[in-house]
N, C-alpha and C positions, 0 to 999 in steps of 0.2 A: 503494499499500499504506499510505503514511503517513496517508492520510485515514481509514482504517478500523482502524488499530491504533497502539499506542504502547508503548514499552518501560517496564516498571515498575521492574525492578531487575536487577542482575547478581549472582548468588550464586556465590561462590568456595568450593571445597572446601579440602582441606588444602594442596594445591599452589596458591599464590596466582596463578600465571601461566597455568596450563592447566586445561582441563576445567571451565570455569564453566558455569552454567545461566542462560540468558537468560529472564526472565519477561516475557511480552508480554501486554498487555490488547488484546483484539480485540472488535469488534462481533459480535453473535450470528450475523449472516449471513456475516461474513468469516472466522470462526474455522475453519470447515471448509476454506476456500480456503488459509488460512495453514498448516494442517496438511498439505495437499498440497504446498505450496511449501517445506516445512521443509528438505529437503536443499539447495535452491538458496539459501535465506536463510543457512543455516549456512556454505555454501561462500563466499558473498560476504562475510560478516562475517570469516571466518578468513583470506580472501585480503587483506582490508583490513589486518588486524593482522600478517599474515605468518607466523602460527603457529596452532596449534590452540587459540585463545583460548576459544571457546565450543563445548562438547561437546553440549549439549542445549538445546532450547527448550521451555519450559512455557507453554501458552496459557491465559489466564484470560478466560472469556467474560463480557462485561459492558459497560455503557455507558462511552464514552470521556469524558475530562474535556472540559468545554466550552471552546472556544477563547477567548482574550482579545480585547478590542476591537481591539488592534493586529493580531492575526492575521486578524480578520474584515474589516478595512479593505480595500476593493477598490482596485486600482491606478487611479490617475487617468488619464484619457484624454489623449493627446497632442493639443494644439491645433495648428492649422496654423502659428501663429507660432513654436512651440517644436519643430516637427518637425525631427528631425535630417537633415542633408544625406546623400544617398546617396553612398557612396564612389565610384561611377562618375561622378557629376556634380560632385564636389568638385574645385575648381581647386587646392586645396592638395595633393592627392594625385595629381597628374598623373604618369603613368607613361610612359616612352618607348615608342614603338610597337615591337613585336616582329615579326620576320618570321613569316610563316605557315609552319607545319610542312610543308605540302604543297609549298610553293615550294622549301624546302630539299631535299626528296627529288627534285624534278624536275631539279635541277642535277647535271651529271655529276661 
């Protein structure tokens, strides 16, 4: 959802803590999808804050801001020399052998 929309502003009414309007900019193809997801988005936002922080979502259809160079930079591939060791193969994380659950059930 973050690829196709971005928050513009949060407008508060007279009560500064409750009933705000979240203004979201969405790409033209995603605006309708966001309108259908409106109740789910509101629920997740208000669950995060722990109270009815946002009452409404206003959707503005239009182009999204272009990402900066740092946001567009791709992740570097891990080379074989820098490849992290698997926890199962690491000697530093050796765990004691545990009895198998089935063997415990078989004992009287």
